[in-house]
C-alpha positions in Angstrom: 112.6 163.2 26.6 116.4 162.3 26.7 117.8 162.6 30.5 120.8 164.3 28.7 118.7 167.2 27.7 116.7 167.5 30.7 116.8 171.1 32.1 114.9 170.9 35.1 111.5 170.7 33.7 111.0 167.0 34.7 113.0 167.0 38.0 112.7 170.2 39.0 116.5 170.5 39.3 118.7 172.7 37.2 121.4 170.8 35.2 124.2 172.5 37.0 122.9 171.5 40.4 122.3 168.1 39.3 125.9 168.0 37.6 127.5 168.9 40.9 125.6 166.5 42.8 126.2 163.6 40.3 129.9 164.6 40.0 130.5 164.5 43.9 128.5 161.2 44.1 130.7 159.6 41.3 134.0 160.9 42.7 133.1 159.1 46.0 131.8 156.1 44.5 134.9 155.6 42.4 137.1 156.1 45.8 135.1 153.0 47.3 135.5 151.0 44.0 139.2 151.6 43.6 139.8 150.2 47.1 138.7 146.8 45.8 141.0 147.3 42.7 143.8 148.1 45.0 143.2 144.9 47.4 143.1 142.8 43.9 146.4 144.2 42.8 148.0 143.7 46.2 146.7 140.2 46.5 148.4 139.5 43.1 151.7 141.4 44.2 151.3 143.9 41.7 152.4 147.0 43.8 153.0 148.9 40.5 149.2 148.6 39.8 148.2 149.0 43.4 150.0 152.5 43.5 148.3 153.4 40.3 144.9 152.9 41.6 145.9 154.8 44.9 146.8 157.8 42.8 143.5 157.4 41.1 142.0 156.9 44.5 143.5 160.0 45.7 142.1 162.2 43.0 138.7 160.8 43.1 138.8 161.8 47.1 140.0 165.1 46.2 137.3 165.6 43.5 134.6 164.5 46.2 135.8 166.8 48.9 135.8 169.6 46.2 132.3 168.7 45.2 131.1 168.6 48.8 132.6 172.0 49.5 130.8 173.4 46.4 127.5 171.8 47.7 128.2 173.3 50.9 128.5 176.9 49.7 125.7 176.6 47.4 123.1 175.0 49.8 123.9 177.3 52.9 123.3 180.7 50.5 
C-alpha cells in the first residue's frame, strides 16, 4: 500500500490529522534548516540572500505556529 493513499487503515490516523502534524513538523524543521542557510549566506557576505532566507524562515515559523494552534484546538476538543 502506498503511503500517499493511506487513510488511517494502517496507522490508525486519519489523513487530515496526519497532514496537520506533518505540516507543522515540516515548517518548524524548515525554520531550523534555514538558520544554517542564513549563516552560510552571511559568512559569504551575501546579505541579499541572507535576507531572502530570513523572510522564508519567518514564514516557516508562522506556518509552524499556525499548525500548533490548530493542533492545540483539535487535541483539547
